[in-house]
C-alpha positions in Angstrom: -48.8 -10.6 -10.6 -49.9 -13.5 -9.1 -47.4 -15.5 -11.2 -44.8 -13.2 -10.7 -45.4 -13.0 -6.8 -45.4 -16.9 -6.7 -42.1 -17.6 -8.9 -40.5 -14.3 -7.6 -39.1 -13.8 -11.4 -38.9 -10.1 -12.8 -41.0 -9.9 -15.7 -39.1 -6.7 -17.0 -35.8 -6.2 -18.3 -34.8 -3.0 -16.0 -37.1 -2.6 -13.1 -39.1 0.7 -12.6 -36.6 1.9 -9.6 -33.8 1.9 -12.2 -35.5 3.1 -15.4 -35.2 6.8 -14.6 -31.5 6.7 -13.9 -31.0 4.3 -16.9 -32.6 6.5 -19.2 -31.0 9.8 -17.7 -27.6 8.1 -18.2 -28.4 6.7 -21.5 -29.8 10.2 -23.1 -26.5 12.0 -21.4 -24.1 9.5 -23.0 -25.8 9.6 -26.7 -25.8 13.5 -26.5 -22.0 13.6 -25.6 -20.6 10.2 -27.3 -22.3 10.2 -30.3 -21.6 13.7 -31.8 -18.0 13.5 -30.6 -17.6 10.3 -32.1 -19.3 11.5 -35.4 -17.2 14.6 -36.1 -13.8 12.6 -35.4 -14.9 10.1 -37.8 -15.6 13.2 -40.5 -12.4 14.7 -39.4 -10.5 11.3 -40.6 -12.5 11.2 -43.7 -11.7 15.0 -45.0 -8.4 14.7 -43.9 -7.9 11.6 -46.0 -9.7 13.3 -48.8 -13.1 11.4 -49.0 -15.8 12.8 -51.3 -19.2 14.5 -49.8 -20.9 11.0 -49.9 -18.4 8.8 -48.1 -18.6 11.9 -45.7 -22.4 11.5 -45.2 -22.8 7.8 -45.0 -19.4 7.7 -42.9 -21.5 9.8 -40.5 -24.6 8.0 -40.4 -23.1 4.8 -39.8 -20.9 5.9 -37.3 -24.0 7.7 -35.2 -25.7 4.5 -35.6 -22.8 1.7 -34.7 -21.9 4.1 -31.3 -25.6 4.6 -30.7 -26.5 1.1 -30.5 -23.1 0.1 -28.9 -24.0 2.5 -25.9 -27.3 1.8 -25.5 -26.3 -2.1 -25.3 -23.6 -1.7 -22.9 -25.3 0.9 -20.8 -28.5 -1.4 -20.7 -26.4 -4.5 -19.9 -24.9 -3.1 -16.7 -28.4 -2.2 -15.6 -29.9 -5.3 -15.9 -27.1 -6.7 -14.1 -27.2 -4.2 -11.3 -31.0 -5.2 -11.0 -30.7 -9.0 -11.1 -27.8 -8.6 -8.4 -30.1 -6.9 -6.3 -27.9 -3.6 -6.5 -30.3 -0.4 -6.9 -29.3 2.4 -8.3 -32.1 4.4 -7.1 -33.3 3.5 -3.3 -35.4 0.7 -1.8 -36.3 -2.3 -4.7 -40.3 -1.9 -4.1 -40.5 -3.8 -0.8 -42.5 -2.8 2.3 -40.2 -0.3 4.4 -39.1 -1.3 7.9 -36.6 0.4 10.3 -34.5 -2.9 9.9 -33.3 -1.9 6.4 -31.5 1.0 7.9 -27.2 0.7 7.4 -25.3 0.8 10.2 -23.7 4.3 9.0 -26.0 6.3 6.5 -25.0 5.3 3.1 -23.2 7.8 1.0 -25.1 8.2 -2.3 -21.8 9.4 -4.1 -20.3 5.9 -3.6 -23.2 4.4 -5.6 -23.2 7.0 -8.2 -19.4 6.5 -8.3 -19.9 2.8 -8.7 -22.4 2.9 -11.6 -20.5 5.5 -13.3 -17.1 3.2 -13.2 -18.8 0.1 -14.4 -20.3 2.5 -17.4 -16.9 3.6 -18.3 -15.3 0.3 -18.2 -18.0 -0.8 -20.4 -17.9 1.6 -23.0 -14.0 1.4 -22.6 -14.1 -2.1 -23.0 -16.5 -2.1 -26.2 -14.6 0.6 -28.0 -11.4 -1.2 -27.5 -12.5 -4.5 -29.2 -14.8 -2.5 -31.5 -12.1 -0.6 -33.0 -10.5 -3.7 -34.2 -13.5 -5.3 -35.1 -16.0 -2.6 -36.2 -13.9 0.3 -36.6 -16.0 3.7 -37.5 -12.7 4.8 -39.4 -13.1 4.1 -42.9 -10.9 5.0 -45.4 -11.4 4.0 -49.2 -14.2 1.7 -48.4 -12.2 -0.3 -45.7 -12.6 -0.4 -42.1 -9.6 0.3 -40.4 -8.9 -0.3 -36.5 -7.0 2.7 -34.7 -4.8 1.1 -32.3 -2.1 -1.4 -33.6 -3.4 -4.7 -34.5 -0.3 -6.6 -33.7 -0.5 -5.9 -30.5 -3.8 -8.3 -29.7 -1.2 -10.9 -29.1 -0.8 -9.8 -25.5 -0.9 -6.4 -24.9 -4.6 -5.3 -25.7 -5.8 -8.2 -24.0 -3.9 -7.5 -20.8 -5.5 -4.1 -21.0 -9.3 -5.5 -21.1 -7.8 -7.5 -17.9 -6.8 -4.3 -16.4 -10.0 -3.2 -17.1 -11.6 -5.9 -15.7 -10.0 -5.3 -12.4 -10.9 -1.7 -12.3 -14.7 -2.8 -12.4 -13.8 -5.5 -9.3 -11.9 -2.9 -7.7 -15.2 -0.5 -7.5 -17.1 -3.2 -6.4 -14.8 -3.8 -3.6 -14.9 0.1 -2.4 -18.8 0.2 -2.6 -19.0 -2.9 -0.6 -16.6 -1.8 1.9 -18.8 1.5 2.2 -16.1 4.0 1.2 -12.6 5.2 0.6 -9.5 5.1 2.7 -5.6 4.9 1.9 -5.5 1.5 1.1 -8.0 2.0 -1.7 -6.3 4.8 -3.0 -3.0 2.5 -2.9 -5.0 -0.1 -4.9 -6.2 2.7 -7.4 -2.5 3.7 -8.4 -1.3 0.4 -8.2 -3.9 -0.4 -11.1 -3.3 2.8 -12.6 0.4 2.0 -13.1 0.0 -1.0 -14.6 -2.0 0.4 -17.2 -0.3 3.9 -17.7 3.2 2.2 -17.8 2.7 0.1 -20.7 0.6 2.1 -22.3 3.4 5.1 -22.2 5.8 2.3 -23.7 3.7 1.2 -26.5 3.4 5.2 -27.3 6.8 5.7 -27.1 7.8 2.8 -29.3 5.5 3.3 -31.9 3.6 0.1 -31.2 0.1 2.2 -30.0 -1.4 3.2 -33.0 -2.1 1.0 -36.1 0.8 2.0 -38.7 -1.8 1.5 -41.7 -4.2 4.4 -40.2 -1.3 6.5 -39.8 0.0 5.9 -43.4 -3.7 6.3 -44.5 -4.1 9.5 -43.3 -0.5 11.0 -44.1 1.3 10.7 -40.8 3.8 8.4 -41.4 7.1 8.2 -43.4 9.5 5.6 -44.1 11.6 6.8 -41.0 8.2 6.0 -39.0 5.4 8.2 -37.5 6.2 11.6 -36.5 7.5 12.6 -33.0 4.7 14.6 -32.2 1.9 11.6 -32.4 4.1 9.8 -29.5 4.6 13.0 -27.5 0.6 13.7 -27.5 -0.1 10.0 -26.9 2.1 9.9 -24.0 1.1 13.2 -22.4 -2.4 12.0 -22.5 -1.8 9.0 -20.7 -0.2 10.3 -18.0 -2.4 13.5 -17.5 -5.2 11.0 -17.3 -3.3 8.9 -14.6 -2.6 11.9 -12.7 -6.2 13.4 -12.6 -7.1 9.6 -11.7 -4.7 9.7 -8.7 -6.0 13.4 -7.8 -10.0 11.9 -7.6 -8.7 9.0 -5.6 -7.0 11.0 -3.2 -9.8 13.5 -3.2 -12.3 10.9 -2.4 -10.0 9.5 0.4 -9.8 13.0 2.2 -13.4 13.8 1.5 -14.6 10.5 3.1 -15.9 10.7 6.7 -13.4 9.8 9.3 -15.5 6.9 10.6 -15.5 5.1 7.1 -12.3 5.4 6.9 -11.3 3.6 10.3 -14.2 1.1 10.3 -12.5 -1.4 8.0 -9.2 -1.2 9.9 -7.5 -3.3 12.2 -7.2 -0.4 14.9 -10.7 1.0 13.6 -13.6 0.9 16.3 
């Protein structure tokens, strides 16, 4: 303890203030995502006529792989928050004084939104990269990407950039102390930057991996069935609309002072 106090270096990966939120969030994500990913993999294997042994092996492999990915990315985000002094559970253990009071009471919802957004971005990026190189879909003994591999030439790296911009935007909103109409406009612009290309890829049949569709019997010489493109497009648009509604509602719920504090005419 004396050496730690002299050097000022942390001797732990995740500090005591962050350990509880890290543990609770990790448990929640493992209970939700691991069963869903495993069930999806089993459905794909059954649809392709895999035998019982392959189904069981695929189930175990998927569950372990997804659990490792979730644990790694969630832990990485909390380590970064700890190292940058961004507490997710209050003060960092220093002696409290009135000087630590913010100018306006901090909205705990902003901190929760920041952590949730960073976790979402990290998981989405891991899934996007992982489905290409460590896909949990195994057909005829071969791992197969779900998304079109040809689009790594431009579009999938582009969407990784959009995810990075989303993370930066979340930090910016948190640093500003709340949502306002400028933040809502930027959020909608980022959403459109991702939604429009995704819809175009779905319509042009360039979203899903043709080899995967062929392996599960969802393709023909004339191309993939129309319902695949329609359902993918509807899903993308529904997610975009939900994000827009969420951004607008956050701005409407924000206290008036936080909405005007950063405005040139605010007081």
